[in-house]
C-alpha atoms as a printed R data frame, in Angstrom:
   type eleno elety resid chain resno       x       y       z
1  ATOM     1    CA   MET     A     1   5.027 -12.489   5.405
2  ATOM     2    CA   CYS     A     2   4.969  -9.339   7.253
3  ATOM     3    CA   SER     A     3   7.654 -10.539   9.669
4  ATOM     4    CA   ALA     A     4   9.949 -11.410   6.708
5  ATOM     5    CA   ILE     A     5   9.533  -7.866   5.254
6  ATOM     6    CA   GLU     A     6   9.856  -5.955   8.610
7  ATOM     7    CA   PRO     A     7  13.657  -5.706   8.716
8  ATOM     8    CA   PHE     A     8  13.645  -4.067   5.273
9  ATOM     9    CA   HIS     A     9  10.620  -1.754   5.840
10 ATOM    10    CA   PRO     A    10  11.586   1.844   6.590
11 ATOM    11    CA   LYS     A    11  10.718   3.028  10.183
12 ATOM    12    CA   PHE     A    12  10.486   6.742   9.046
13 ATOM    13    CA   SER     A    13  10.391   8.816   5.977
14 ATOM    14    CA   LYS     A    14  13.767  10.379   5.046
15 ATOM    15    CA   PHE     A    15  11.991  12.731   2.535
16 ATOM    16    CA   GLY     A    16   8.855  13.823   4.376
17 ATOM    17    CA   GLY     A    17   5.789  13.440   2.177
18 ATOM    18    CA   ARG     A    18   3.027  10.900   2.799
19 ATOM    19    CA   GLY     A    19   4.791   9.091   5.713
20 ATOM    20    CA   ILE     A    20   5.156   5.461   6.230
21 ATOM    21    CA   ILE     A    21   2.134   3.130   5.977
22 ATOM    22    CA   GLY     A    22   2.049  -0.269   7.711
23 ATOM    23    CA   ILE     A    23   3.653  -3.390   6.275
24 ATOM    24    CA   GLY     A    24   0.340  -5.145   5.896
25 ATOM    25    CA   HIS     A    25  -1.180  -2.368   3.910
26 ATOM    26    CA   MET     A    26   1.939  -2.100   1.788
27 ATOM    27    CA   LEU     A    27   1.888  -5.770   1.065
28 ATOM    28    CA   CYS     A    28  -1.743  -5.664  -0.004
29 ATOM    29    CA   ILE     A    29  -1.080  -2.756  -2.322
30 ATOM    30    CA   TYR     A    30   1.843  -4.608  -3.828
31 ATOM    31    CA   PHE     A    31  -0.386  -7.697  -4.399
32 ATOM    32    CA   LEU     A    32  -3.051  -5.517  -6.099
33 ATOM    33    CA   GLN     A    33  -0.379  -3.900  -8.307
34 ATOM    34    CA   HIS     A    34   0.926  -7.256  -9.308
35 ATOM    35    CA   TRP     A    35  -2.393  -8.933  -9.894
36 ATOM    36    CA   PHE     A    36  -3.883  -5.983 -11.994
37 ATOM    37    CA   GLU     A    37  -0.759  -4.793 -13.481
38 ATOM    38    CA   PHE     A    38  -0.913  -1.288 -12.004
39 ATOM    39    CA   SER     A    39   1.906   1.173 -12.186
40 ATOM    40    CA   ASP     A    40   2.545   3.656  -9.341
41 ATOM    41    CA   PRO     A    41   0.464   6.307 -10.804
42 ATOM    42    CA   ALA     A    42  -2.497   3.820 -11.133
43 ATOM    43    CA   GLU     A    43  -2.614   3.615  -7.468
44 ATOM    44    CA   GLU     A    44  -5.480   6.162  -7.839
45 ATOM    45    CA   ALA     A    45  -7.652   3.220  -8.556
46 ATOM    46    CA   PHE     A    46  -7.547   2.390  -4.781
47 ATOM    47    CA   TYR     A    47  -9.510   5.541  -4.181
48 ATOM    48    CA   ASP     A    48 -11.960   4.923  -6.973
49 ATOM    49    CA   ILE     A    49 -12.604   1.294  -6.497
50 ATOM    50    CA   ARG     A    50 -14.346   0.450  -3.023
51 ATOM    51    CA   LEU     A    51 -13.370  -3.212  -3.012
52 ATOM    52    CA   MET     A    52  -9.762  -2.525  -3.514
53 ATOM    53    CA   ARG     A    53  -9.912  -0.026  -0.601
54 ATOM    54    CA   GLU     A    54 -11.493  -2.580   1.648
55 ATOM    55    CA   PHE     A    55  -8.787  -5.289   0.640
56 ATOM    56    CA   VAL     A    56  -6.077  -2.862   1.561
57 ATOM    57    CA   GLY     A    57  -7.837  -1.446   4.520
58 ATOM    58    CA   ILE     A    58  -7.767   2.191   3.508
59 ATOM    59    CA   ASP     A    59 -10.816   4.103   4.891
60 ATOM    60    CA   LEU     A    60 -11.284   7.500   3.239
61 ATOM    61    CA   ILE     A    61 -14.074   8.769   5.521
């Protein structure tokens, strides 16, 4: 799936900010948003729920 998305994934951020994350991480976040009906502001759940961080591959340490 990542290779199908790669041509459309930005290589750099036009507006600064957080920066670009990897396609694999972004795809996992998209799946969690879809499965659990999260809105963009609800992405904070990724920081609160350890299992979701592990699924996405986010390490806060």
